[in-house]
C-alpha positions as CSV (number, residue, x, y, z in Angstrom):
1,X,0.0,0.0,0.0
2,X,2.8,2.4,0.9
3,X,4.6,1.7,-2.4
4,X,1.4,2.3,-4.4
5,X,0.8,5.6,-2.6
6,X,4.3,7.0,-2.5
7,X,6.5,5.6,-5.3
8,X,5.5,8.2,-7.9
9,X,6.7,11.0,-5.6
10,X,9.9,9.4,-4.3
11,X,12.1,9.7,-7.5
12,X,15.0,7.2,-7.4
13,X,16.5,7.7,-4.0
14,X,15.2,8.4,-0.5
15,X,16.8,9.9,2.6
16,X,18.4,7.2,4.8
17,X,20.8,8.7,7.2
18,X,20.7,11.9,9.3
19,X,23.2,13.9,11.2
20,X,22.8,14.8,14.9
21,X,21.0,18.0,14.0
22,X,18.5,16.2,11.8
23,X,20.0,17.0,8.4
24,X,20.2,14.4,5.7
25,X,23.7,13.2,5.0
26,X,23.0,9.8,3.3
27,X,20.5,8.4,0.7
28,X,19.6,5.0,-0.6
29,X,17.9,3.6,-3.7
30,X,14.1,3.4,-3.1
31,X,13.3,0.2,-4.9
32,X,16.0,-2.1,-3.3
33,X,15.0,-0.7,0.1
34,X,11.4,-1.5,-0.5
35,X,12.3,-5.0,-1.8
36,X,14.3,-5.6,1.4
37,X,11.3,-4.5,3.6
38,X,8.9,-6.7,1.6
39,X,11.2,-9.7,1.8
40,X,11.9,-9.3,5.5
41,X,8.2,-8.9,6.5
42,X,7.0,-11.7,4.2
43,X,9.7,-14.1,5.6
44,X,8.6,-13.2,9.1
45,X,5.0,-13.9,8.2
46,X,5.8,-17.2,6.6
47,X,7.8,-18.5,9.5
48,X,5.1,-17.3,11.9
49,X,2.4,-19.2,10.1
50,X,4.5,-22.3,10.0
51,X,5.1,-22.1,13.7
52,X,1.4,-21.8,14.4
53,X,0.4,-24.6,12.1
54,X,3.0,-27.3,12.9
55,X,1.7,-29.2,16.0
56,X,5.0,-30.8,17.0
57,X,6.6,-27.5,17.9
58,X,6.9,-26.9,21.6
59,X,4.5,-24.2,22.9
60,X,7.3,-22.4,24.7
61,X,9.4,-22.4,21.5
62,X,6.4,-21.0,19.6
63,X,5.8,-18.3,22.2
64,X,9.4,-17.1,22.4
65,X,9.7,-17.1,18.6
66,X,6.7,-14.8,18.3
67,X,8.6,-12.0,20.0
68,X,11.4,-12.0,17.4
69,X,8.9,-12.7,14.5
70,X,7.1,-9.5,15.6
71,X,10.1,-7.3,16.4
72,X,12.4,-8.0,13.5
73,X,9.9,-7.7,10.6
74,X,8.5,-4.5,12.3
75,X,12.0,-3.0,12.4
76,X,12.6,-4.0,8.8
77,X,9.3,-2.4,7.8
78,X,10.2,0.8,9.7
79,X,13.5,1.0,7.7
80,X,11.3,1.5,4.6
81,X,8.3,3.4,6.0
82,X,10.2,6.1,7.9
83,X,12.7,7.2,5.2
84,X,10.2,6.8,2.4
85,X,7.4,8.5,4.3
86,X,9.5,11.4,5.4
87,X,11.0,11.9,1.9
88,X,7.5,11.7,0.3
89,X,5.9,14.2,2.6
90,X,8.9,16.6,2.4
91,X,8.8,16.5,-1.4
92,X,12.6,15.9,-1.6
93,X,15.2,13.7,0.1
94,X,17.1,16.8,1.1
95,X,14.1,18.2,2.9
96,X,13.3,15.1,4.9
97,X,13.7,15.7,8.7
98,X,14.0,12.8,11.1
99,X,13.1,14.7,14.3
100,X,11.1,12.5,16.6
101,X,10.5,9.8,14.1
102,X,13.7,8.0,15.1
103,X,11.8,6.6,18.1
104,X,9.8,4.6,15.6
105,X,12.6,2.1,15.3
106,X,12.7,1.5,19.0
107,X,8.9,1.1,19.1
108,X,9.1,-1.4,16.2
109,X,11.4,-3.6,18.3
110,X,8.9,-3.5,21.2
111,X,6.1,-4.6,18.9
112,X,7.2,-8.2,19.4
113,X,5.7,-8.0,22.9
114,X,2.2,-8.1,21.4
115,X,2.4,-11.6,19.7
116,X,4.5,-12.9,22.6
117,X,1.8,-12.0,25.1
118,X,-0.9,-13.5,22.9
119,X,0.7,-17.0,23.0
120,X,-0.2,-19.3,26.0
121,X,2.3,-20.1,28.8
122,X,3.5,-23.6,29.6
123,X,4.9,-25.3,32.7
124,X,8.8,-25.4,33.0
125,X,10.5,-28.5,31.9
126,X,11.5,-31.1,34.5
127,X,15.2,-31.9,35.1
128,X,16.9,-35.0,36.2
129,X,20.4,-36.1,37.3
130,X,22.1,-38.3,34.6
131,X,23.0,-41.9,35.3
132,X,26.6,-42.2,36.6
133,X,28.9,-44.0,34.3
134,X,31.2,-46.5,36.2
135,X,34.9,-46.2,35.3
136,X,37.6,-48.6,36.5
137,X,40.6,-47.0,38.2
138,X,42.7,-47.4,35.0
139,X,39.9,-46.3,32.6
140,X,39.6,-42.8,31.1
141,X,36.3,-41.8,29.6
142,X,35.9,-39.6,26.5
143,X,32.9,-38.6,24.4
144,X,32.7,-36.4,21.3
145,X,30.0,-35.6,18.7
146,X,29.1,-32.9,16.1
147,X,25.8,-31.1,16.6
148,X,24.2,-29.1,13.9
149,X,21.0,-27.2,13.2
150,X,19.5,-26.5,9.8
151,X,17.6,-23.4,11.1
152,X,20.8,-21.3,11.4
153,X,21.9,-22.4,7.9
154,X,18.5,-21.2,6.6
155,X,18.7,-17.9,8.4
156,X,22.3,-17.4,7.2
157,X,21.1,-18.1,3.6
158,X,18.2,-15.6,4.1
159,X,20.6,-12.9,5.4
160,X,23.0,-13.5,2.6
161,X,20.3,-13.2,0.0
162,X,19.0,-10.0,1.7
163,X,22.6,-8.6,1.6
164,X,22.9,-9.4,-2.1
165,X,19.5,-8.0,-2.9
166,X,20.0,-4.7,-1.0
167,X,23.7,-3.9,-1.4
168,X,24.6,-5.3,-4.9
169,X,22.2,-3.0,-6.8
170,X,23.4,0.0,-4.8
171,X,27.1,-0.8,-5.3
172,X,26.5,-1.5,-9.0
173,X,25.0,2.0,-9.3
174,X,28.1,3.5,-7.8
175,X,26.8,4.0,-4.3
176,X,29.9,3.6,-2.2
177,X,28.7,5.7,0.7
178,X,29.6,4.9,4.3
179,X,26.1,3.8,5.0
180,X,26.2,1.2,2.1
181,X,29.6,-0.2,3.0
182,X,28.7,-0.4,6.7
183,X,25.4,-2.1,5.9
184,X,27.2,-4.7,3.8
185,X,29.8,-5.3,6.4
186,X,27.2,-5.8,9.1
187,X,25.3,-8.4,7.0
188,X,28.6,-10.3,6.2
189,X,29.5,-10.4,9.9
190,X,26.0,-11.7,10.7
191,X,26.3,-14.5,8.1
192,X,29.7,-15.6,9.5
193,X,28.3,-15.4,13.1
194,X,25.3,-17.6,12.2
195,X,27.4,-20.2,10.4
196,X,29.9,-20.3,13.3
197,X,27.1,-21.6,15.5
198,X,25.3,-23.8,12.9
199,X,27.7,-26.8,13.5
200,X,29.6,-27.4,16.7
201,X,32.0,-30.1,18.0
202,X,31.2,-31.1,21.6
203,X,33.7,-33.0,23.7
204,X,33.6,-34.4,27.2
205,X,36.9,-35.8,28.6
206,X,39.5,-35.2,31.2
207,X,39.6,-31.5,30.3
208,X,35.9,-31.1,31.0
209,X,33.3,-29.8,28.6
210,X,34.4,-28.2,25.4
211,X,32.3,-26.7,22.6
212,X,34.1,-25.6,19.5
213,X,32.9,-24.0,16.2
214,X,33.6,-26.3,13.2
215,X,33.8,-23.3,10.9
216,X,36.2,-21.0,12.8
217,X,37.7,-23.6,15.3
218,X,37.1,-21.0,18.0
219,X,36.1,-22.4,21.4
220,X,32.5,-21.4,22.2
221,X,32.6,-22.7,25.8
222,X,35.1,-24.5,28.0
223,X,34.2,-25.7,31.5
224,X,37.1,-27.6,33.3
225,X,36.1,-30.5,35.5
226,X,37.1,-28.8,38.7
227,X,34.5,-26.1,38.0
228,X,31.6,-28.5,37.5
229,X,29.2,-28.6,40.5
230,X,26.2,-30.3,39.0
231,X,25.0,-31.7,35.6
232,X,21.4,-32.2,34.7
233,X,19.5,-33.6,31.8
234,X,16.3,-31.6,30.7
235,X,14.2,-30.4,27.8
236,X,15.5,-27.1,26.6
237,X,13.2,-24.5,25.1
238,X,14.6,-21.4,23.2
239,X,12.0,-19.2,24.9
240,X,13.5,-20.1,28.3
241,X,17.1,-19.3,27.2
242,X,16.6,-16.2,25.1
243,X,16.2,-17.8,21.7
244,X,18.3,-19.9,19.2
245,X,22.1,-19.8,18.9
246,X,24.6,-18.6,21.5
247,X,22.7,-16.8,24.2
248,X,24.1,-14.7,27.1
249,X,22.0,-13.8,30.1
250,X,22.6,-12.8,33.7
251,X,24.3,-15.9,35.3
252,X,23.4,-18.1,32.4
253,X,24.8,-18.9,28.9
254,X,23.4,-21.4,26.4
255,X,23.9,-22.9,22.9
256,X,20.4,-23.6,21.8
257,X,20.2,-25.4,18.4
258,X,16.7,-26.8,18.7
259,X,13.9,-27.3,21.1
260,X,14.2,-30.6,23.0
261,X,16.7,-32.7,25.0
262,X,19.9,-31.2,26.3
263,X,22.0,-30.8,29.4
264,X,22.6,-28.0,31.9
265,X,25.9,-27.6,33.6
266,X,26.0,-25.6,36.9
267,X,29.5,-24.4,37.9
268,X,30.8,-23.9,41.4
269,X,30.1,-20.2,41.3
270,X,26.4,-20.8,40.5
271,X,26.4,-20.0,36.8
272,X,24.7,-22.3,34.3
273,X,25.5,-23.4,30.8
274,X,22.8,-25.2,28.6
275,X,23.5,-27.1,25.5
276,X,21.1,-28.8,23.0
277,X,22.0,-32.5,22.4
278,X,19.9,-35.2,20.8
279,X,21.1,-37.8,23.3
280,X,22.4,-36.0,26.3
281,X,22.4,-38.9,28.8
282,X,25.8,-40.3,27.8
283,X,27.8,-37.0,27.8
284,X,26.0,-35.7,30.8
285,X,26.6,-38.9,32.7
286,X,30.3,-39.0,31.7
287,X,30.8,-35.4,32.7
288,X,29.0,-36.0,36.0
289,X,31.3,-39.0,36.7
290,X,34.5,-37.3,35.6
291,X,33.6,-34.2,37.7
292,X,33.0,-36.4,40.7
293,X,36.4,-38.1,40.2
294,X,38.1,-34.8,39.8
295,X,36.4,-33.5,43.0
296,X,37.4,-36.6,45.0
297,X,41.0,-36.4,43.7
298,X,41.2,-32.7,44.7
299,X,39.8,-33.5,48.1
300,X,42.3,-36.3,48.7
301,X,45.1,-34.0,47.7
302,X,44.0,-31.4,50.2
303,X,43.7,-34.1,52.9
304,X,47.2,-35.3,52.2
305,X,48.6,-31.7,52.3
306,X,46.9,-31.2,55.7
307,X,48.4,-34.5,57.0
308,X,51.9,-33.4,55.9
309,X,51.4,-30.1,57.7
């Protein structure tokens, strides 16, 4: 509707960046910007409909997803509506004044609260202590596996397509402004970040728990055995841990690749780390066993030191 009403009076470019005093210092091509907004909002709508229709999706996952599926498309829509609307009503891109309309982007992010509150709540998932794995005095336990999620690959592909659709036409037209270059750089970094967490190598051995990115080989999380206080097996829901991917919250971090089984490690300082795993019983049980052995060994060492004193 906005394109039908405004496109005749927008010319080729619209205002897109303003200085601190509200003057326009950057523009962008109108058609690619509109295409980005349509793609982003349509993608959010499609994913939202799928989440509502697929019965197997956990209710908490559906509820938490609705916040982001409201906020992100609303923000993308505002990236078109605010610059295009201001340019249209001013009659020229140079005359567009941002003034208080900048708050629209903040309000767009808050829009996700509406669909979030409309979704029903569910009871928290139950947790259980994993079965202890018996090791002989001469045995050393080790477990390793690769965990992946197709969701982050799909999102990375969508972001890459959006980056090409928005930035390539602008760069091909000779638009090498700081806004265009910065936008392309941000999208490239977003794709790399998404792919870094799409496939991970998880290892439990004498070093403790290690989670490493297969793409960058950078350790995502390392918890030595002497820091492990407790290990639990539970069903993880993205809504409870801040969404998909690597999440950081107060006193808690998580790598959530899907809704379903996983393990939660509590360290001696009370912090928690959650990790999605298809079969968490074995690695959780092994980590629980090795941490117990490390704790007993450390206690025996302290006892011998006191006896020597």
